[in-house]
N, C-alpha and C positions, 0 to 999 in steps of 0.2 A: 687331643692334642689343639697347638697354638692356632693354625691357622693363615698364622702372618710369621712370610717366607722371611723375612729381615729381623725376624727375631727370633735371638740364640737359643736352643733347644738346651732344657737345663736339664740336669742330672736326675731328679725327682719323674722326670715327664719321660726319660730315656729309661730309665730301671721300671715304669709302670706299666710300661710300655712294650716290654723286650721282650716277649712271648710273640705279638706279633711282626717282629723284624725280622727273629728264628725265624717261623715258619712264615714268613714272605706273604703276609695278608692284610700290608699297610702299605696307600698309596706311594706310589714312586718319590713322591715329590716328597714324602714324609720321611722316604725311606732315607734319599739323600741325603737327608738333614741329621739321623740320626747315623749312618756312617759317620759325614765327616764329625758327629761330637766324638763320637766315638773311637774315632781313628785320635784324637785332640788331647781324650780325658783318660789320663789312665787311669781310675778306682772304675769306671765304668766298661773300659779295653778289659779290664780284666774279669771284672761279673760276667760279661757278654759273652767270653773266654770261656767262665766258668758253667756258665747252666746252656755254651753252645756244646759240650765236651758232656756236660749230665746227658744232652736231650741225644747225642751218637750212642750216648751208653744204652743207654733205654733201648734205642733204637736196631739195638745192636744183642741185645740181651734176651728184648722180647717181642723185636716187630715179626719174627718168623713163628708166632701164634699161630697154626689155623683155629676159628672159632668154626663148633659144629656147627653144621646148617643147619639141624632143629634148634638149637639156641638162639640164632640168627632170627629164624622166624618167628619165635616167641619173641624174642625182644622187638621186631617189627611191627606184632599184631601187638604187642600194647604199645607202642610207640602210635600207632593207626589209635586205637582204644582212647585214649588221653587227649589224642586231636579231636574226639570225635567223629573220627570219617567213619567208623566203623569197617574199614574195607579191609581188611585182616583176610587171614586163609580159611577164620571159620574155626579154630582148633581154641582148646579152650585152653586160657588164661596158664602162664608159670603157675607149675606147682597142683597141676591136676584141678584146685577146685574150677570156682564161681567167679566171676567178675563183682568186683567190690559194690555195694549199692551205689548209687549215683547220693552226690550229696543234697539234700532240701534245707533250705529257706527254713529256719523257725519262728 
């Protein structure tokens, strides 16, 4: 983001951060600049509309699938292992094998 409120937002900046805008993950000041740009720029409005439609379609078609509890636990354990906390549930890594050996410096 430019950080300069007087500088107009350009199309490449809007399109480069479009998902942050769609997901409401950007600061209010930047979001307001993007909203203004999208309302005034037909190509960006078209791209915004397309991406918004795709996002809604994915949510409608895929947003209701339940994640099996054992898969969720395995994923969280693997994240803990990768982060080095080792605070997982103590179950074996996914696939029932052993954890990969730690990398060593040669």
